[in-house]
C-alpha positions as CSV (number, residue, x, y, z in Angstrom):
1,M,-118.5,-76.6,-7.9
2,T,-121.9,-76.8,-9.6
3,I,-122.8,-77.9,-13.1
4,T,-123.9,-74.4,-13.9
5,Q,-120.5,-73.0,-12.9
6,I,-118.8,-75.7,-15.0
7,R,-121.0,-74.9,-18.0
8,A,-120.3,-71.1,-17.7
9,F,-116.5,-71.8,-17.5
10,Y,-116.6,-74.2,-20.5
11,L,-118.6,-72.0,-22.7
12,A,-116.5,-68.9,-21.9
13,A,-113.4,-70.9,-22.7
14,T,-114.7,-72.3,-26.0
15,L,-116.6,-69.1,-27.2
16,G,-113.8,-66.8,-26.0
17,S,-115.7,-64.4,-23.8
18,F,-118.1,-64.1,-20.9
19,T,-120.5,-62.1,-23.2
20,A,-120.7,-64.9,-25.7
21,A,-121.2,-67.5,-23.0
22,A,-124.0,-65.3,-21.4
23,E,-125.8,-65.1,-24.7
24,Y,-125.6,-68.9,-25.2
25,M,-126.9,-69.6,-21.7
26,G,-129.5,-66.9,-21.7
27,L,-127.9,-65.1,-18.8
28,T,-126.3,-61.7,-18.3
29,Q,-122.5,-61.2,-18.7
30,P,-122.0,-60.2,-15.0
31,T,-123.8,-63.5,-14.0
32,I,-121.3,-65.6,-16.0
33,S,-118.4,-63.6,-14.6
34,E,-119.7,-64.3,-11.1
35,L,-120.1,-68.0,-11.7
36,V,-116.5,-68.3,-12.9
37,R,-115.2,-66.1,-10.1
38,K,-116.8,-68.3,-7.4
39,V,-114.8,-71.3,-8.8
40,E,-111.6,-69.3,-8.8
41,D,-112.2,-68.1,-5.2
42,Q,-113.0,-71.6,-4.1
43,Y,-109.6,-73.0,-5.3
44,G,-107.6,-69.8,-5.1
45,M,-106.5,-69.9,-8.7
46,A,-107.4,-67.9,-11.8
47,L,-108.9,-69.8,-14.7
48,F,-108.6,-67.0,-17.4
49,V,-106.4,-64.1,-18.3
50,R,-107.6,-61.4,-20.7
51,R,-105.7,-60.9,-24.0
52,G,-107.3,-58.1,-25.8
53,R,-111.0,-59.0,-26.1
54,R,-110.5,-62.7,-25.7
55,L,-110.2,-64.9,-22.7
56,V,-107.1,-67.2,-22.5
57,L,-106.9,-70.2,-20.2
58,T,-104.4,-70.3,-17.4
59,T,-102.7,-73.5,-16.4
60,A,-105.5,-74.1,-13.9
61,G,-108.1,-73.5,-16.6
62,Q,-106.3,-75.9,-19.0
63,A,-106.3,-78.5,-16.3
64,L,-110.0,-78.1,-15.7
65,M,-111.0,-78.0,-19.3
66,P,-111.0,-81.8,-20.1
67,W,-112.9,-82.6,-16.9
68,A,-115.5,-79.9,-17.7
69,K,-116.0,-81.4,-21.1
70,R,-116.4,-84.9,-19.7
71,L,-118.9,-83.7,-17.1
72,L,-121.0,-81.8,-19.7
73,D,-120.7,-84.7,-22.2
74,A,-122.1,-87.0,-19.4
75,E,-124.9,-84.5,-18.7
76,L,-125.8,-84.4,-22.4
77,G,-125.6,-88.2,-22.6
78,A,-127.9,-88.6,-19.6
79,D,-130.4,-86.1,-21.2
80,S,-130.2,-87.9,-24.5
81,A,-130.7,-91.3,-22.9
82,L,-133.8,-90.2,-21.0
83,T,-135.2,-88.3,-23.9
84,A,-134.7,-91.4,-26.2
85,L,-136.4,-93.6,-23.6
86,S,-139.3,-91.2,-23.2
87,T,-139.9,-90.9,-26.9
88,G,-139.2,-94.5,-27.8
89,E,-136.1,-93.7,-29.8
90,G,-133.6,-95.6,-27.7
91,G,-132.7,-97.0,-24.3
92,T,-133.6,-100.3,-22.6
93,V,-136.9,-101.4,-21.1
94,S,-137.1,-104.4,-18.7
95,F,-140.3,-106.3,-18.1
96,G,-141.3,-109.4,-16.3
97,I,-143.3,-111.9,-18.3
98,L,-145.2,-115.1,-17.4
99,K,-143.0,-118.2,-17.3
100,N,-145.3,-120.0,-19.7
101,A,-145.7,-117.0,-22.0
102,N,-146.1,-119.1,-25.1
103,Y,-149.3,-120.6,-23.8
104,Y,-150.8,-117.1,-23.2
105,H,-149.9,-115.8,-26.7
106,L,-147.2,-113.5,-25.4
107,S,-144.3,-115.1,-27.3
108,E,-144.7,-112.5,-30.0
109,L,-144.5,-109.6,-27.5
110,A,-140.9,-108.8,-28.2
111,A,-141.4,-109.0,-32.0
112,V,-144.4,-106.7,-32.0
113,F,-142.8,-104.2,-29.7
114,R,-139.5,-104.2,-31.6
115,E,-141.3,-103.5,-34.8
116,A,-142.8,-100.3,-33.3
117,H,-139.5,-99.3,-31.5
118,P,-136.6,-100.7,-33.4
119,N,-134.0,-98.7,-31.4
120,V,-135.1,-99.8,-27.9
121,R,-133.4,-102.7,-26.3
122,I,-135.8,-105.1,-24.6
123,R,-135.2,-107.4,-21.5
124,L,-138.2,-109.8,-21.1
125,L,-137.6,-112.0,-18.1
126,G,-139.8,-115.1,-17.7
127,Q,-139.9,-115.9,-14.0
128,N,-142.0,-117.3,-11.2
129,S,-144.5,-114.7,-9.9
130,F,-142.6,-114.3,-6.6
131,E,-139.5,-113.5,-8.6
132,V,-141.3,-111.0,-10.8
133,A,-142.8,-109.3,-7.7
134,D,-139.4,-109.0,-6.0
135,A,-137.7,-107.8,-9.1
136,V,-140.3,-105.0,-9.6
137,R,-140.1,-104.1,-5.9
138,N,-136.3,-103.7,-6.0
139,G,-136.3,-101.9,-9.3
140,T,-134.6,-104.6,-11.4
141,L,-137.8,-104.7,-13.6
142,E,-139.9,-101.7,-14.3
143,A,-143.1,-103.7,-14.4
144,G,-144.3,-107.2,-15.1
145,L,-147.1,-109.8,-15.5
146,L,-147.6,-112.3,-12.7
147,C,-150.1,-114.6,-11.0
148,L,-151.7,-113.8,-7.7
149,P,-151.4,-114.2,-4.8
150,V,-148.0,-112.6,-4.1
151,P,-146.9,-110.4,-1.2
152,T,-148.1,-106.9,-2.2
153,E,-146.0,-104.7,0.0
154,G,-144.5,-101.8,-2.0
155,L,-146.4,-102.9,-5.1
156,H,-149.3,-101.6,-7.2
157,I,-151.3,-104.5,-8.5
158,Q,-153.8,-104.4,-11.3
159,P,-155.8,-107.6,-11.6
160,L,-156.5,-108.4,-15.3
161,M,-158.2,-111.9,-15.7
162,R,-158.3,-115.4,-14.4
163,H,-157.9,-118.8,-15.9
164,E,-159.0,-122.0,-14.3
165,I,-156.6,-124.7,-13.1
166,L,-157.6,-128.3,-14.2
167,W,-156.7,-131.8,-13.0
168,A,-154.6,-133.9,-15.5
169,S,-154.3,-137.6,-15.6
170,S,-153.4,-140.4,-18.1
171,K,-156.2,-142.4,-16.5
172,P,-159.6,-141.5,-18.0
173,E,-161.5,-142.8,-14.9
174,R,-159.7,-140.1,-12.8
175,C,-161.3,-137.4,-14.9
176,M,-164.8,-138.6,-15.3
177,R,-166.0,-136.1,-12.6
178,P,-164.5,-133.0,-10.9
179,M,-161.5,-134.0,-8.9
180,S,-162.0,-133.8,-5.1
181,L,-159.2,-133.0,-2.6
182,I,-160.0,-136.3,-0.9
183,D,-159.3,-138.3,-4.1
184,M,-156.1,-136.4,-5.2
185,P,-153.7,-138.5,-3.0
186,K,-154.9,-141.8,-4.5
187,E,-152.4,-141.5,-7.4
188,P,-148.8,-140.2,-7.3
189,L,-148.8,-136.4,-7.4
190,I,-146.5,-134.5,-9.9
191,L,-146.1,-130.8,-9.4
192,Y,-144.2,-128.2,-11.4
193,D,-142.4,-125.0,-10.2
194,A,-140.1,-127.1,-7.9
195,R,-137.7,-124.2,-7.1
196,H,-140.4,-122.1,-5.4
197,G,-142.6,-124.9,-4.1
198,E,-145.3,-123.6,-1.8
199,E,-144.5,-120.0,-2.7
200,D,-145.9,-120.6,-6.2
201,P,-149.4,-119.0,-6.3
202,T,-151.1,-122.0,-7.8
203,R,-149.6,-124.5,-5.5
204,L,-150.3,-122.2,-2.5
205,Q,-154.0,-122.2,-3.3
206,L,-154.1,-126.0,-3.6
207,T,-152.2,-126.5,-0.4
208,Q,-154.4,-124.1,1.6
209,Q,-157.6,-125.8,0.4
210,A,-156.1,-129.2,1.4
211,Q,-155.1,-128.0,4.8
212,Q,-158.6,-126.8,5.5
213,L,-159.9,-130.4,4.9
214,G,-157.1,-132.1,6.7
215,V,-155.7,-133.5,3.5
216,T,-151.9,-133.8,3.1
217,L,-150.7,-133.3,-0.5
218,E,-147.0,-134.4,-0.8
219,P,-145.7,-134.4,-4.4
220,D,-144.0,-137.6,-5.4
221,I,-142.2,-135.8,-8.3
222,E,-141.4,-132.1,-8.6
223,V,-140.1,-130.6,-11.8
224,E,-139.5,-127.0,-12.8
225,S,-141.7,-126.6,-15.9
226,V,-145.3,-127.4,-16.7
227,D,-144.2,-129.1,-19.9
228,A,-142.0,-131.5,-18.0
229,A,-144.8,-132.3,-15.6
230,M,-147.2,-133.1,-18.5
231,S,-144.6,-135.3,-20.1
232,L,-144.4,-137.4,-16.9
233,V,-148.2,-137.5,-16.6
234,S,-148.4,-138.7,-20.2
235,R,-146.1,-141.6,-19.3
236,G,-148.5,-142.6,-16.5
237,L,-146.2,-141.7,-13.6
238,G,-148.8,-139.7,-11.8
239,D,-151.4,-136.9,-11.9
240,S,-150.9,-133.2,-11.8
241,I,-152.6,-129.8,-12.0
242,V,-152.4,-127.9,-15.3
243,P,-153.5,-124.4,-16.4
244,Q,-156.4,-124.4,-18.8
245,A,-154.4,-122.6,-21.4
246,V,-151.8,-125.4,-21.5
247,A,-154.5,-128.1,-21.7
248,Q,-156.1,-126.3,-24.6
249,S,-152.9,-125.9,-26.6
250,D,-152.4,-127.8,-29.9
251,H,-149.4,-129.8,-28.6
252,F,-150.9,-131.0,-25.3
253,P,-150.4,-134.8,-25.1
254,S,-153.4,-136.5,-26.5
255,N,-153.4,-139.3,-23.9
256,I,-153.8,-136.9,-21.0
257,H,-157.4,-136.4,-19.7
258,V,-158.4,-133.3,-17.8
259,T,-161.3,-132.3,-15.5
260,T,-162.2,-129.4,-13.3
261,L,-161.4,-129.3,-9.6
262,E,-164.3,-129.8,-7.2
263,N,-163.2,-126.7,-5.4
264,P,-162.0,-124.5,-8.3
265,I,-158.7,-122.6,-8.1
266,Y,-157.6,-120.0,-10.7
267,D,-154.5,-118.4,-12.0
268,T,-155.3,-114.7,-11.5
269,F,-153.1,-112.6,-13.8
270,A,-152.1,-109.1,-12.8
271,L,-149.9,-106.3,-14.0
272,V,-147.6,-105.1,-11.3
273,R,-145.4,-102.0,-10.8
274,R,-143.9,-100.3,-7.8
275,E,-146.2,-98.4,-5.6
276,N,-146.3,-94.6,-6.1
277,W,-144.1,-95.0,-9.2
278,E,-144.9,-93.9,-12.7
279,L,-143.6,-96.0,-15.5
280,S,-141.5,-94.4,-18.2
281,P,-143.5,-93.8,-21.4
282,I,-141.8,-96.6,-23.3
283,A,-142.3,-99.1,-20.4
284,A,-145.9,-98.1,-20.1
285,H,-146.3,-98.8,-23.8
286,L,-144.7,-102.2,-23.4
287,A,-147.0,-103.0,-20.4
288,D,-150.1,-101.9,-22.3
289,L,-149.1,-104.0,-25.3
290,A,-148.6,-107.1,-23.1
291,V,-151.9,-106.6,-21.3
292,S,-153.7,-106.1,-24.6
293,M,-152.2,-109.3,-26.1
294,L,-153.1,-111.3,-23.0
295,L,-156.7,-110.1,-22.8
296,N,-157.4,-110.3,-26.5
297,K,-156.3,-113.9,-26.7
298,V,-157.4,-115.5,-23.5
299,S,-161.0,-115.6,-22.1
300,G,-162.0,-115.2,-18.5
301,E,-161.6,-111.5,-17.8
302,I,-162.5,-110.3,-14.4
303,A,-163.7,-106.8,-13.3
């Protein structure tokens, strides 16, 4: 039983004739009759009897009627949902956002988007870059912002800009010159993003550089957020790396000193979506807005 057959049956029943149903659907009367007849032949039961010029439902037709209505209501609902999403008049959009979004002037993303699309529900998930990549790959998120490098299989990656990673210490003498990999282990090391460890793009770059020089970097303290790491650095419990945007923020601890790395590493930001997959119009608008806010507020764009 096809949706067209169900629609022909339902319209014939509600409008009272095959002719009226045909006019509504833009088909011929014999076509509507044939669509209904195929259903009747399939189940061996008549759906209508004629009384004068009107069609009257049989017992089988009466049994089918509520299910036909549900099916057509669902079809209409699906069409309405997708139409609303494509026009920005409704639906839900899911987008991955940088875990430290507030440092990259993205904390207002939801408010700005909601003002333009008050009827669209928004899911902004602040996650580690590996989590964002996996969620976009498996369809949990439509798109997202992340830091490279991440595994690129099944993803379309659009690099946007990069931001330098700095060395942070409460000891000013540790920041009088660029920090070398050889000198890093001389103080306890504090690293953030504990859950993902070496999968974190920033930590991965640092570890790879250290391995090339035969230096072992073992964190003495691991925490989840960069704010927690900076709090510990501020108390003199060790040194850490810190994104430039965090170090430049107004509430960065005043007793923490920063310097560049002798071998610079960068957070390279990118927009990611599934490979060979077009975003819905409303998701594309949210992605464009996020990229615009990021690039307009933070320097260091790359080609």
